KOLNUGU-811346 format. One line per 3 residues: number of its first residue (from 1); their letters; for each residue x, y, z of C-alpha. Coordinates in nm, 3 decimals. Layout:
NUM = a = X,Y,Z | ...
end
This chain:
1 = xxx = 2.901,-3.895,4.409 | 2.657,-3.836,4.123 | 2.322,-3.662,4.113
4 = xxx = 2.044,-3.546,3.879 | 2.043,-3.201,3.722 | 1.787,-3.066,3.475
7 = xxx = 1.859,-2.827,3.196 | 1.594,-2.608,3.028 | 1.665,-2.514,2.667
10 = xxx = 1.567,-2.180,2.513 | 1.253,-2.340,2.362 | 1.141,-2.459,2.710
13 = xxx = 1.235,-2.825,2.654 | 1.372,-2.988,2.972 | 1.660,-3.233,2.960
16 = xxx = 1.755,-3.430,3.275 | 2.117,-3.541,3.301 | 2.322,-3.731,3.565
19 = xxx = 2.654,-3.570,3.652 | 2.923,-3.564,3.918 | 3.001,-3.252,4.114
22 = xxx = 3.346,-3.260,3.966 | 3.217,-3.270,3.608 | 3.287,-2.956,3.413
25 = xxx = 3.030,-2.736,3.238 | 3.177,-2.857,2.912 | 3.031,-3.202,2.990
28 = xxx = 2.678,-3.057,2.988 | 2.738,-2.914,2.645 | 2.864,-3.250,2.523
31 = xxx = 2.544,-3.419,2.642 | 2.328,-3.153,2.474 | 2.523,-3.200,2.153
34 = xxx = 2.465,-3.576,2.170 | 2.088,-3.543,2.228 | 2.001,-3.223,2.041
37 = xxx = 2.268,-3.214,1.771 | 2.367,-2.855,1.853 | 2.736,-2.767,1.842
40 = xxx = 2.901,-2.676,2.173 | 3.023,-2.341,2.041 | 2.660,-2.236,1.982
43 = xxx = 2.544,-2.314,2.337 | 2.526,-2.089,2.641 | 2.470,-2.245,2.986
46 = xxx = 2.335,-2.026,3.269 | 2.267,-2.085,3.638 | 2.095,-1.827,3.856
49 = xxx = 2.144,-1.569,3.581 | 2.520,-1.630,3.547 | 2.679,-1.767,3.231
52 = xxx = 2.893,-2.068,3.316 | 3.246,-2.120,3.183 | 3.330,-2.448,3.010
55 = xxx = 3.632,-2.543,3.224 | 3.476,-2.484,3.566 | 3.329,-2.781,3.764
58 = xxx = 2.969,-2.785,3.878 | 3.052,-2.740,4.247 | 3.237,-2.417,4.163
61 = xxx = 2.894,-2.260,4.099 | 2.718,-2.433,4.391 | 2.522,-2.664,4.160
64 = xxx = 2.376,-2.957,4.355 | 2.123,-3.237,4.313 | 1.807,-3.138,4.123
67 = xxx = 1.945,-2.796,4.027 | 1.794,-2.641,3.714 | 2.022,-2.480,3.460
70 = xxx = 1.928,-2.286,3.147 | 2.071,-2.369,2.807 | 2.036,-2.108,2.532
73 = xxx = 2.038,-2.294,2.203 | 1.990,-2.108,1.875 | 1.677,-2.189,1.681
76 = xxx = 1.675,-2.281,1.312 | 1.778,-2.020,1.060 | 1.505,-1.821,0.884
79 = xxx = 1.506,-1.572,0.603 | 1.328,-1.236,0.627 | 1.314,-0.925,0.413
82 = xxx = 1.423,-0.575,0.515 | 1.309,-0.274,0.310 | 1.587,-0.014,0.314
85 = xxx = 1.520,0.365,0.299 | 1.610,0.373,-0.073 | 1.346,0.107,-0.146
88 = xxx = 1.596,-0.176,-0.189 | 1.497,-0.512,-0.034 | 1.768,-0.679,0.176
91 = xxx = 1.737,-1.053,0.242 | 1.857,-1.132,0.593 | 1.927,-1.475,0.744
94 = xxx = 1.883,-1.489,1.122 | 1.765,-1.704,1.412 | 1.457,-1.643,1.624
97 = xxx = 1.665,-1.570,1.936 | 1.890,-1.321,1.757 | 1.845,-0.964,1.875
100 = xxx = 1.716,-0.682,1.661 | 2.055,-0.515,1.703 | 2.226,-0.819,1.554
103 = xxx = 2.005,-0.792,1.247 | 2.089,-0.422,1.216 | 2.460,-0.500,1.252
106 = xxx = 2.427,-0.754,0.971 | 2.260,-0.496,0.747 | 2.524,-0.237,0.834
109 = xxx = 2.804,-0.482,0.754 | 2.661,-0.591,0.417 | 2.528,-0.255,0.299
112 = xxx = 2.804,-0.038,0.450 | 2.560,0.216,0.596 | 2.547,0.365,0.946
115 = xxx = 2.228,0.268,1.128 | 2.267,0.459,1.455 | 1.972,0.682,1.365
118 = xxx = 1.745,0.407,1.235 | 1.489,0.164,1.374 | 1.338,-0.156,1.235
121 = xxx = 0.958,-0.166,1.203 | 0.749,-0.484,1.166 | 0.369,-0.487,1.131
124 = xxx = 0.350,-0.126,1.248 | 0.557,-0.189,1.564 | 0.896,-0.023,1.617
127 = xxx = 1.140,-0.292,1.731 | 1.377,-0.209,2.016 | 1.740,-0.312,1.966
130 = xxx = 1.752,-0.542,2.269 | 1.443,-0.744,2.169 | 1.484,-1.091,2.026
133 = xxx = 1.317,-1.159,1.692 | 1.090,-1.413,1.862 | 0.981,-1.155,2.122
136 = xxx = 0.916,-0.907,1.839 | 0.692,-1.166,1.666 | 0.917,-1.170,1.359
139 = xxx = 0.861,-1.489,1.160 | 1.004,-1.655,0.853 | 0.957,-1.431,0.547
142 = xxx = 0.844,-1.134,0.758 | 0.888,-0.793,0.594 | 1.068,-0.534,0.809
145 = xxx = 1.120,-0.169,0.721 | 1.424,0.036,0.815 | 1.313,0.386,0.914
148 = xxx = 1.478,0.687,1.072 | 1.429,0.709,1.447 | 1.108,0.903,1.500
151 = xxx = 1.115,1.233,1.686 | 0.934,1.257,2.017 | 0.656,1.455,1.850
154 = xxx = 0.575,1.575,1.501 | 0.334,1.845,1.387 | 0.076,1.736,1.129
157 = xxx = -0.212,1.908,0.952 | -0.558,1.751,0.943 | -0.823,1.865,0.694
160 = xxx = -1.163,1.812,0.859 | -1.512,1.796,0.700 | -1.599,2.153,0.810
163 = xxx = -1.322,2.286,0.585 | -1.091,2.378,0.872 | -0.730,2.268,0.892
166 = xxx = -0.629,2.151,1.239 | -0.270,2.139,1.365 | -0.188,1.846,1.591
169 = xxx = 0.130,1.756,1.778 | 0.141,1.376,1.783 | 0.388,1.102,1.858
172 = xxx = 0.493,0.867,1.576 | 0.407,0.571,1.801 | 0.044,0.685,1.829
175 = xxx = -0.195,0.445,1.659 | -0.450,0.576,1.411 | -0.714,0.511,1.678
178 = xxx = -0.520,0.738,1.918 | -0.529,1.017,1.662 | -0.902,0.963,1.604
181 = xxx = -0.963,0.991,1.979 | -0.788,1.329,1.977 | -0.986,1.446,1.675
184 = xxx = -1.311,1.326,1.829 | -1.262,1.569,2.116 | -1.198,1.855,1.875
187 = xxx = -1.456,1.789,1.602 | -1.733,1.605,1.793 | -1.723,1.333,1.525
190 = xxx = -1.744,0.990,1.696 | -1.441,0.768,1.646 | -1.664,0.501,1.489
193 = xxx = -1.760,0.744,1.209 | -1.410,0.873,1.137 | -1.183,0.769,0.852
196 = xxx = -0.831,0.906,0.817 | -0.656,0.928,0.481 | -0.315,1.016,0.342
199 = xxx = -0.326,1.097,-0.030 | -0.649,0.901,-0.064 | -0.524,0.594,0.125
202 = xxx = -0.741,0.480,0.417 | -0.535,0.429,0.735 | -0.580,0.114,0.945
205 = xxx = -0.683,0.180,1.306 | -0.427,-0.056,1.461 | -0.126,0.078,1.269
208 = xxx = 0.103,0.351,1.404 | 0.181,0.683,1.240 | 0.541,0.560,1.207
211 = xxx = 0.415,0.266,1.000 | 0.276,0.513,0.746 | 0.596,0.718,0.762
214 = xxx = 0.413,1.024,0.897 | 0.665,1.306,0.934 | 0.670,1.675,1.018
217 = xxx = 0.413,1.865,0.807 | 0.240,1.549,0.680 | -0.115,1.630,0.566
220 = xxx = -0.397,1.401,0.680 | -0.760,1.417,0.579 | -1.045,1.333,0.814
223 = xxx = -1.374,1.225,0.662 | -1.684,1.116,0.846 | -1.865,0.807,0.725
226 = xxx = -2.226,0.822,0.616 | -2.500,0.569,0.557 | -2.643,0.458,0.225
229 = xxx = -2.904,0.196,0.142 | -2.845,-0.095,-0.096 | -3.145,-0.285,-0.235
232 = xxx = -3.076,-0.632,-0.369 | -3.265,-0.832,-0.631 | -3.456,-1.017,-0.357
235 = xxx = -3.579,-0.674,-0.239 | -3.381,-0.704,0.085 | -3.221,-0.370,0.180
238 = xxx = -2.884,-0.327,0.350 | -2.755,-0.021,0.532 | -2.379,0.030,0.504
241 = xxx = -2.131,0.298,0.610 | -1.916,0.457,0.339 | -1.682,0.756,0.302
244 = xxx = -1.618,1.010,0.029 | -1.334,0.790,-0.096 | -1.538,0.469,-0.114
247 = xxx = -1.547,0.336,-0.467 | -1.837,0.164,-0.638 | -1.632,-0.157,-0.632
250 = xxx = -1.584,-0.121,-0.252 | -1.961,-0.112,-0.206 | -2.023,-0.410,-0.438
253 = xxx = -1.760,-0.617,-0.255 | -1.930,-0.537,0.077 | -2.280,-0.653,-0.015
256 = xxx = -2.244,-0.880,-0.319 | -2.385,-1.231,-0.333 | -2.082,-1.464,-0.379
259 = xxx = -2.297,-1.706,-0.578 | -2.366,-1.450,-0.851 | -2.089,-1.405,-1.108
262 = xxx = -2.145,-1.040,-1.212 | -2.326,-0.764,-1.027 | -2.352,-0.392,-1.097
265 = xxx = -2.456,-0.096,-0.887 | -2.728,0.135,-1.016 | -2.852,0.475,-0.900
268 = xxx = -3.174,0.612,-1.049 | -3.148,0.358,-1.331 | -2.790,0.456,-1.424
271 = xxx = -2.509,0.199,-1.399 | -2.217,0.316,-1.185 | -1.863,0.244,-1.302
274 = xxx = -1.670,0.022,-1.060 | -1.357,0.240,-1.051 | -1.530,0.570,-0.967
277 = xxx = -1.604,0.701,-0.619 | -1.954,0.745,-0.482 | -1.916,1.122,-0.444
280 = xxx = -1.829,1.152,-0.815 | -2.192,1.048,-0.870 | -2.309,1.296,-0.602
283 = xxx = -2.423,1.014,-0.377 | -2.488,1.150,-0.030 | -2.610,1.024,0.306
286 = xxx = -2.925,0.808,0.286 | -2.900,0.767,-0.092 | -3.062,0.448,-0.221
289 = xxx = -2.871,0.229,-0.466 | -2.964,-0.100,-0.630 | -2.737,-0.403,-0.670
292 = xxx = -2.835,-0.564,-0.999 | -2.715,-0.913,-1.098 | -2.626,-0.999,-1.457
295 = xxx = -2.745,-1.313,-1.630 | -2.637,-1.490,-1.948 | -2.822,-1.516,-2.277
298 = xxx = -2.724,-1.679,-2.607 | -2.724,-1.511,-2.946 | -2.718,-1.734,-3.256
301 = xxx = -2.551,-1.564,-3.549 | -2.647,-1.578,-3.918 | -2.331,-1.777,-3.995
304 = xxx = -2.411,-2.056,-3.749 | -2.210,-1.949,-3.444 | -2.334,-1.871,-3.094
307 = xxx = -2.209,-1.601,-2.857 | -2.281,-1.570,-2.484 | -2.362,-1.224,-2.346
310 = xxx = -2.418,-1.087,-1.997 | -2.719,-0.860,-1.958 | -2.931,-0.729,-1.669
313 = xxx = -3.276,-0.589,-1.606 | -3.181,-0.236,-1.711 | -3.038,-0.329,-2.052
316 = xxx = -3.227,-0.210,-2.359 | -3.210,-0.321,-2.722 | -2.944,-0.061,-2.800
319 = xxx = -2.730,-0.193,-2.509 | -2.762,-0.547,-2.648 | -2.656,-0.435,-2.996
322 = xxx = -2.358,-0.250,-2.849 | -2.247,-0.568,-2.670 | -2.281,-0.766,-2.993
325 = xxx = -2.070,-0.504,-3.172 | -1.803,-0.535,-2.898 | -1.794,-0.913,-2.941
328 = xxx = -1.837,-0.954,-3.318 | -1.761,-0.608,-3.464 | -2.088,-0.613,-3.653
331 = xxx = -2.234,-0.269,-3.735 | -2.506,-0.173,-3.489 | -2.730,-0.017,-3.754
334 = xxx = -2.736,-0.340,-3.957 | -2.821,-0.575,-3.669 | -3.167,-0.733,-3.663
337 = xxx = -3.239,-0.941,-3.351 | -3.521,-1.195,-3.321 | -3.666,-1.353,-3.008
340 = xxx = -3.916,-1.636,-3.049 | -3.959,-1.542,-3.413 | -4.037,-1.174,-3.349
343 = xxx = -3.810,-0.881,-3.432 | -3.704,-0.682,-3.125 | -3.783,-0.311,-3.164
346 = xxx = -3.827,-0.002,-2.953 | -3.655,0.152,-2.651 | -3.800,-0.065,-2.375
349 = xxx = -3.606,-0.286,-2.137 | -3.522,-0.636,-2.262 | -3.677,-0.784,-1.949
352 = xxx = -4.014,-0.646,-2.069 | -3.980,-0.878,-2.369 | -3.951,-1.172,-2.126
355 = xxx = -3.585,-1.227,-2.214 | -3.464,-1.421,-1.914 | -3.161,-1.622,-1.807
358 = xxx = -3.038,-1.857,-2.084 | -3.284,-1.719,-2.339 | -3.178,-1.781,-2.700
361 = xxx = -3.195,-1.499,-2.959 | -3.122,-1.494,-3.333 | -2.909,-1.235,-3.511
364 = xxx = -2.937,-1.134,-3.878 | -2.779,-0.850,-4.076 | -2.965,-0.623,-4.313
367 = xxx = -2.844,-0.623,-4.673 | -2.663,-0.310,-4.789 | -2.798,-0.208,-5.128
370 = x = -2.544,-0.068,-5.374
end
């Protein structure tokens, strides 16, 4: 007597096979090998939660018509990277249905280190040993970190804007948002206005403390965000939230026009350097800054060449001469610049001389008398 049995693989594919009650489990593996190309030694067949032995017949396990069995078939191999405590990167080859423990055993075997007190972390999540890599959302080329098992709680110090230093007992698995919630109750600073830093690095809300390797006596810094105003060349004004660690470049990247090649931030007519922080310029809440675009002009030299320079509305004649010196190494005090036949003089802004985008200027050098 024969009947139909279905077999679900580990990737949820269903295979229907016709078998006799007297057929052995080994026969199922043979059919899977024929259709899926997976070796019999790599397969595990289960029924009602019990792993079936190759030499037993179907009726030994009470398998009848239309029974559904489960076949665990390993997925394709994938490579991933594991950062060891000493900073070394270990390349590990595994399958998506391998357990985290199996990966740790592989590391222990190759690196000859005891991993009883360590956990693997991926994307800020501590992976439990019994999880499969697929369940842990580990993918090809994922980066995992090997960290010491976190204590139940650690004591950290938090420097707050008032100047106080708060002591908090937190769990390494707390997210940064969890910590901000705790601090909000202590400092009355809303979570939405808080930024947490370690050594100047802004911490991502969705990451855990373990991800940032926060240990006993780690020092955190809490800053509250504040609003500043950014006026663009079209006179439109933006309001953005920044912190004491926000750099000038951070602000430009937030509000810049992607269609404009170069833009600079100005405060009270002074250009701010991209790499410096806002507080280094004493910029406080409700300060007004201006985002100024650069535009290109052409300078024809006395020897027949042409150079392209970027200028903006706040550049003066001295700024233009300095840029020419940087490009051509021509002495600033000998440069004479003409625009539309007239010599440029004075300390006014170039824009006042109607020097606009793609304007063409002429450069001459004064003669040095012996």
